[in-house]
N, C-alpha and C positions, 0 to 999 in steps of 0.2 A: 691105384692103386695100392697093389703090390707094396711097391716101397714105401709108403706114409702106413700101412693097414690101418684105411678107407675102405668103409662096409658100403655109402656107398658115392656117386659120380654121375655128374652131368655134362652135359655137349650144348654149347651154344641152339647146338639146332633141336632141342628138346630130349637127343637122347638121356637114356635112364641106363645105369651100370648096379648090380647090385651082387657085392664079391660075396659073400655067401653063399650065395648060384654061382657066376661062370663069371666073369671079368670080361662081358660085349657085352653089346646094348640087349636088352629084352621085350620089348614090346609087351608081351603077355604077361613077364613075371613082375614086371610095372601096373598093371590091371591090379594085377592076385596083385599085391601090397594099398594099393587103392581101395579096394572089398575092404582087403581085411579091416584096412585104416575104420573105414566107414560100418561095416562090421561092432567094429574096438567104442566105434562109439553112441552109438546107437545103444548101445545094454548100461550108457551109463545115465544114474538118470541127472535133467537135467540141473536139477542143481550143486553138482559132485562139480561139473563143465563152469569155469569162466572165461568168455571169452573177451577179450581187451575193446576189444574194436564195434564187439557185438550187443547192442544193452535187450534184444526178444532173447528170452533162451526155452524157446518150447521144445518137447520132445524125439523131434523131427531133427537131429542136421545132413543138411546137404555137406556135399563136398566145398562150394565155395560158402558156406560159414564154418566151415574147418578151416580154409585154407583164410581168411582174414585174421588168425591168430595170429599171421608170420605180418612182416614185414613187407616194404614190397623192394624189389634191386629191380634199375631199371640197366638194360643191356646195350651196349652200341657195336654195330658188325657193318663196315664197310673198305674197302677198299680205292687208294689212287694209282693214276699209271703211269710212272716217272718218264723219266728221257730215255735213259740208258741206268747200268746197273750202277755204274761208278757215281750216280747221284746217289746209295739206298746210303753209302754209312755219313753220307753230308747229311743225310737226312736227320741221322740218327743223331748224329752227334750236333747238330741248329737247336730239336726239339729233347735235348741234354742238358741243354746249354740257357734254356728259357724260360722264364719262371721260380716263380717261387714254390719249393714244389718239399714235401718232406717223404720223401727217398726215391731211389733211383734203381730197380734192380736189371741185373741186364744178362737175360738171359733170356736166349733167342730172341735176341731182335731187345726192347727199351722196354720198361714197365715203370709206368712215370706213376705215384702214389699221392695223391691232391692232401685228403685223409684217410683215415684207413679201413675206408670204405670206399674211397672214392679215388677211383683208377684212369687212364687209358695205357693201353701195350701196344706199341710198333714193331708189327712183323716182316721182318721185306723174304719174299719167297725168291726160292733159292734159284727158280728156273728163269724168272724176268723180274726188267725196270719195273714190280710190284709192289706197293707198299702195306699190306692190310691193317685195317686198322678198329682192333678190340676201348670197348672202353664198360662199365660196371659203378654202377653205388643205388646209395638208396637215394638219391640226393636228384629228381630228377634236372629239374632246375640249375642244376651244379655238372651234371654231365652233360649234358645239352651245350652248356657255355666253354669246356674244358676242350670237349671232339671242331666247337664251329673258329673258338682258340688257335688252337694245332694248328689246322686243315687251313684255316687262314694265314699261319706263320707261313703253311708249305710250300701253296701256291702261292702265297705273295715272292717265297725268297726262291723258290724253283718256276716260277714261270707258270705251274698247272692249272688247265681252267676244270 
């Protein structure tokens, strides 16, 4: 966050970071910011706020109504236990050369981009033959199909159950 001058950051486990206050997870500041957001929307006349997915505009704004203005993002996280540490570079190379992709990043494993907002990342553990698999997309079907495709590729090529 410091290197990129980010104001906010998130962890897949729900952790929230707010850099103007500090660079660590802070549940109290998360709650305060959500309450401030609700307060802000409560003060605005309903006719001034246009929610793209909400046709009924009353003057009471709930958190769920406010969140409807954002697109959904679907995430995935799991891991595969490999037979040995020597399999990790082989799996990464196999996945790197599989299919037609938009872009591949080689930082801390491999991150495979399929479009502007759909990716999977294969990140090896440094201490055991374990491969962590992360993914994110605005399209749940696309994310699920890519996860299934790469899991099947790895499992069939390395006899993993």
